[in-house]
N, C-alpha and C positions, 0 to 999 in steps of 0.2 A: 673430134676433140670433145664436143659436147656429150657424146655418148660415153666417153671415158670418164668425164666428170660425174655423170649420172651414176655410172657403175661404182665409182669410188665412194660417192655419197651413200649409195645403197649398201655397199660393203661396210662402211662405218656404222650405219644404222643397224645392220645385222650383227656386227661385233658388239655394239652397245647392248642390244637385246640379248645376245648370248651371254654377256657378262652379267646382266641383270638376272637372267635365269639361273646362272651358276651361283650367284650370291643367294638367290632364293633357295636353291637346293641346299647350300651350305647351312643356311639358317634353319631350314626344315630338319636337316640332319642333327643340328645342335638341339633342336626342340625334341626330336625323337630320343636322343641320348639323355636329355633331362627327364623326359617322361619315363624312360627305362630306369633311371636312377631313383625317381620318386616311387615307381612301382616296387622296386626292390626294397626301398626303405619302408614302404607301407606293409610289405610282406613280412619283414622282420618285426615291425611293430605288432602286426596281427598275431604272429607266432608267440611273441612275448606276452601279449595280452591273453592269449589262449592258455599259455603255461601258467600265468598268474591266476587266471580263473580256476584252473584245475587245482593249483596249490591251495587257493582259498576254499574251494569245495572240500578238499581233503581235510583242511584245518577245521572247517565247520563240522564235518562228520566226527572228527576226533574230539572236538570240544563238546559236541552233543553227547558223545559216549561218556566223557569224563563228568559232564553235568548229570547224566543219568545215574552214574555210580555215586556221585556226591549226594544227589537227592535221595537215593536209596539208603545211604549211610545216615543221613540226617533225619529221615522220617522216623517218627516214634514207632517202635515195634510193640505189638501187643504181647502181653504176658499170657502164658497159658493158665489154665484154671488151677494148676498145682501151686502157683505162686501164692505166698501168704498174703501179699499186698495186692492181690488181683483187683479188688474193688476200690482201692484207695489210690487214685492217680498220683497224688503228690508223693506218697511214700514209694510208689512203684516206678517213678521216673527213672531211677538208676537201672532197674530191671529192664525197662523198655529200651534204654539206650545201650547198656552193656549187658547183653543177655548172658554172657558167660561168667560175669563177675557176680559174686554173692552180694545181695542187697544189704546195705548197712542197717536197714530197718527190719530186716527179717528176724522174726522171733523164733528162737529155738524151742522145740517142744520137749 
């Protein structure tokens, strides 16, 4: 009888241990699922950040191109020596800015 009681108690201890390990496995599985979800979320964030960085780089290149064009348009252009006002900057400003338009200070010969 004593042996039966001991076996029963050992069985109960083993069942409790088994249940504790099963609970531990379930909690570990939940942690693994949570980690997988976080990894997927971080992967999506990383791809979004990479896409945003690429778009920003392309926008910067485009802006630099437009800035270069604008800088070229706004830079004063030198008149050639054929211009009547070549040596007078104030009178030659229109010639420098609008090379194709006849200067209003130009004197007809």
